[in-house]
ZAMARGU-4260 file (C-alpha; in steps of 0.2 Angstrom, whole numbers, plus 5000, padded with zeros to 4 digits):
<rodrens>
0) 5635/5300/5943 | 5647/5313/5938 | 5661/5303/5937 | 5652/5288/5926 | 5648/5300/5912
5) 5662/5308/5912 | 5671/5292/5909 | 5658/5286/5896 | 5661/5303/5886 | 5681/5298/5884
10) 5677/5283/5880 | 5668/5288/5865 | 5679/5302/5860 | 5695/5288/5859 | 5686/5275/5852
15) 5678/5289/5838 | 5697/5294/5835 | 5704/5275/5838 | 5692/5271/5822 | 5693/5286/5813
20) 5712/5286/5811 | 5713/5267/5805 | 5704/5278/5791 | 5714/5278/5774 | 5718/5297/5769
25) 5725/5301/5749 | 5740/5317/5755 | 5746/5328/5742 | 5766/5329/5742 | 5770/5342/5727
30) 5784/5352/5735 | 5780/5370/5725 | 5776/5387/5729 | 5767/5388/5716 | 5745/5391/5720
35) 5740/5372/5719 | 5716/5369/5717 | 5714/5353/5725 | 5701/5343/5717 | 5686/5335/5726
40) 5691/5319/5716 | 5706/5320/5727 | 5697/5321/5743 | 5695/5304/5753 | 5680/5294/5752
45) 5670/5291/5769 | 5671/5276/5773 | 5652/5273/5776 | 5655/5255/5786 | 5665/5265/5800
50) 5651/5279/5798 | 5639/5266/5801 | 5651/5258/5814 | 5654/5276/5825 | 5636/5280/5822
55) 5625/5276/5838 | 5640/5284/5848 | 5639/5299/5837 | 5620/5301/5843 | 5624/5295/5861
60) 5638/5306/5864 | 5626/5318/5857 | 5610/5314/5869 | 5622/5317/5883 | 5630/5332/5881
65) 5612/5339/5877 | 5604/5335/5893 | 5600/5350/5904 | 5611/5351/5919 | 5602/5368/5928
70) 5594/5386/5922 | 5600/5400/5921 | 5592/5418/5927 | 5602/5430/5913 | 5618/5427/5904
75) 5631/5426/5915 | 5647/5434/5905 | 5666/5433/5909 | 5675/5448/5912 | 5688/5458/5920
80) 5694/5462/5930 | 5678/5454/5938 | 5661/5449/5932 | 5645/5438/5935 | 5654/5422/5928
85) 5669/5425/5937 | 5661/5427/5954 | 5651/5412/5949 | 5663/5397/5947 | 5675/5403/5960
90) 5660/5404/5971 | 5657/5387/5969 | 5677/5379/5967 | 5680/5387/5985 | 5662/5380/5991
95) 5672/5363/5986 | 5684/5367/5993 | 5678/5366/6012 | 5668/5355/6009 | 5684/5341/6007
100) 5695/5348/6017 | 5681/5350/6032 | 5687/5367/6039 | 5691/5385/6030 | 5697/5390/6016
105) 5699/5408/6013 | 5699/5409/5994 | 5699/5402/5979 | 5707/5410/5961 | 5701/5401/5944
110) 5714/5409/5929 | 5703/5418/5918 | 5711/5407/5901 | 5707/5392/5907 | 5689/5397/5905
115) 5686/5395/5887 | 5667/5404/5882 | 5663/5419/5886 | 5647/5418/5894 | 5638/5408/5902
120) 5621/5409/5892 | 5602/5415/5899 | 5590/5398/5902 | 5595/5380/5900 | 5612/5377/5904
125) 5618/5359/5898 | 5634/5346/5897 | 5640/5349/5882 | 5642/5367/5887 | 5652/5366/5903
130) 5663/5354/5893 | 5664/5371/5883 | 5668/5383/5896 | 5680/5368/5902 | 5689/5354/5892
135) 5703/5354/5904 | 5708/5343/5915 | 5714/5355/5929 | 5710/5349/5949 | 5705/5356/5962
140) 5720/5359/5975 | 5720/5370/5994 | 5738/5373/5998 | 5743/5384/6013 | 5752/5399/6007
145) 5759/5415/6017 | 5752/5433/6015 | 5768/5435/6003 | 5764/5424/5992 | 5745/5429/5992
150) 5750/5448/5988 | 5762/5440/5974 | 5746/5431/5968 | 5733/5446/5967 | 5749/5457/5959
155) 5751/5446/5946 | 5731/5443/5943 | 5733/5463/5942 | 5743/5463/5928 | 5734/5453/5917
160) 5720/5464/5920 | 5710/5452/5934 | 5707/5432/5936 | 5688/5427/5942 | 5693/5426/5962
165) 5678/5420/5975 | 5672/5428/5990 | 5684/5431/6006 | 5696/5441/5991 | 5696/5457/5985
170) 5708/5471/5979 | 5710/5484/5968 | 5724/5486/5957 | 5731/5503/5950 | 5747/5504/5938
175) 5747/5485/5935 | 5748/5479/5953 | 5736/5474/5969 | 5733/5486/5981 | 5721/5486/5996
180) 5722/5468/5996 | 5705/5461/6008 | 5705/5444/6016 | 5687/5442/6025 | 5686/5461/6025
185) 5702/5463/6035 | 5718/5470/6027 | 5730/5458/6021 | 5746/5451/6035 | 5761/5446/6027
190) 5763/5437/6039 | 5750/5425/6042 | 5744/5408/6033 | 5730/5408/6023 | 5722/5391/6015
195) 5718/5393/5998 | 5713/5386/5984 | 5715/5383/5963 | 5718/5373/5949 | 5734/5361/5950
200) 5737/5369/5933 | 5743/5386/5940 | 5748/5376/5958 | 5761/5369/5947 | 5768/5387/5942
205) 5754/5387/5924 | 5754/5405/5918 | 5768/5411/5929 | 5762/5406/5945 | 5782/5402/5952
210) 5779/5404/5966 | 5765/5392/5974 | 5775/5377/5966 | 5785/5380/5986 | 5770/5376/5994
215) 5762/5355/5995 | 5747/5354/5986 | 5732/5341/5993 | 5722/5335/5977 | 5708/5334/5981
220) 5707/5321/5965 | 5688/5331/5960 | 5689/5339/5942 | 5685/5358/5941 | 5674/5354/5929
225) 5664/5339/5938 | 5663/5349/5953 | 5653/5365/5939 | 5643/5353/5934 | 5637/5345/5949
230) 5632/5362/5958 | 5623/5365/5942 | 5611/5346/5944 | 5611/5350/5967 | 5605/5367/5962
235) 5591/5363/5946 | 5586/5349/5959 | 5583/5361/5974 | 5570/5369/5959 | 5587/5386/5959
240) 5592/5393/5946 | 5610/5403/5943 | 5615/5418/5947 | 5630/5431/5949 | 5635/5430/5970
245) 5631/5449/5968 | 5644/5453/5978 | 5654/5461/5966 | 5665/5469/5962 | 5677/5460/5968
250) 5691/5466/5959 | 5692/5486/5955 | 5703/5498/5944 | 5707/5512/5955 | 5713/5527/5946
255) 5727/5535/5949
</rodrens>
């Protein structure tokens, strides 16, 4: 159901772009450093035939995006170094990674900039909210990385002020570096191998995560946005509201 809705939305958006792209548009071609007033008459008239063609699809898209998929108990802000939305979305990624892999995944990490709204509002959450939260087509991937790379990852997160991390990972930030890194309550073992979940953008080296590119990716083929949507719908069907997992802060600042 999620995949069908996703396809329908993208197909509709592409259709609208293609149709509107065929409309004639007038352009000013004056080359001058002086200010120029553009009169309303110079704007292209709206093509009523095109608008009439698009209108049924626009209405359908708005109806889909207005569908309520879950309810939050309170507003869930995105914060640094850690916050309620941070913990919720990272835990959803971790749960899906374990479901897809059928094995233990130690923790999940989502980059801060990949989430595009500052807070999930209190009350009804719509499908449109999920597209606002994550407009990117990022897939969930699973990697097996060394303890040394975990330390590099945590250092990068610390230098950026904190990113969403799931349960299973805790550390402190001191002088923009990660300290006291713990995995499932135990000190990080530099010689160990850890299974983690993240998005393909980071796994491909985005946001300076170059140290991840040496590892083979197990791409689940699931868009992270779709994972969020599916989780919200499941919880709603079970009669559950969405809330902060409540075990924070997972990342905290320490004074020198």
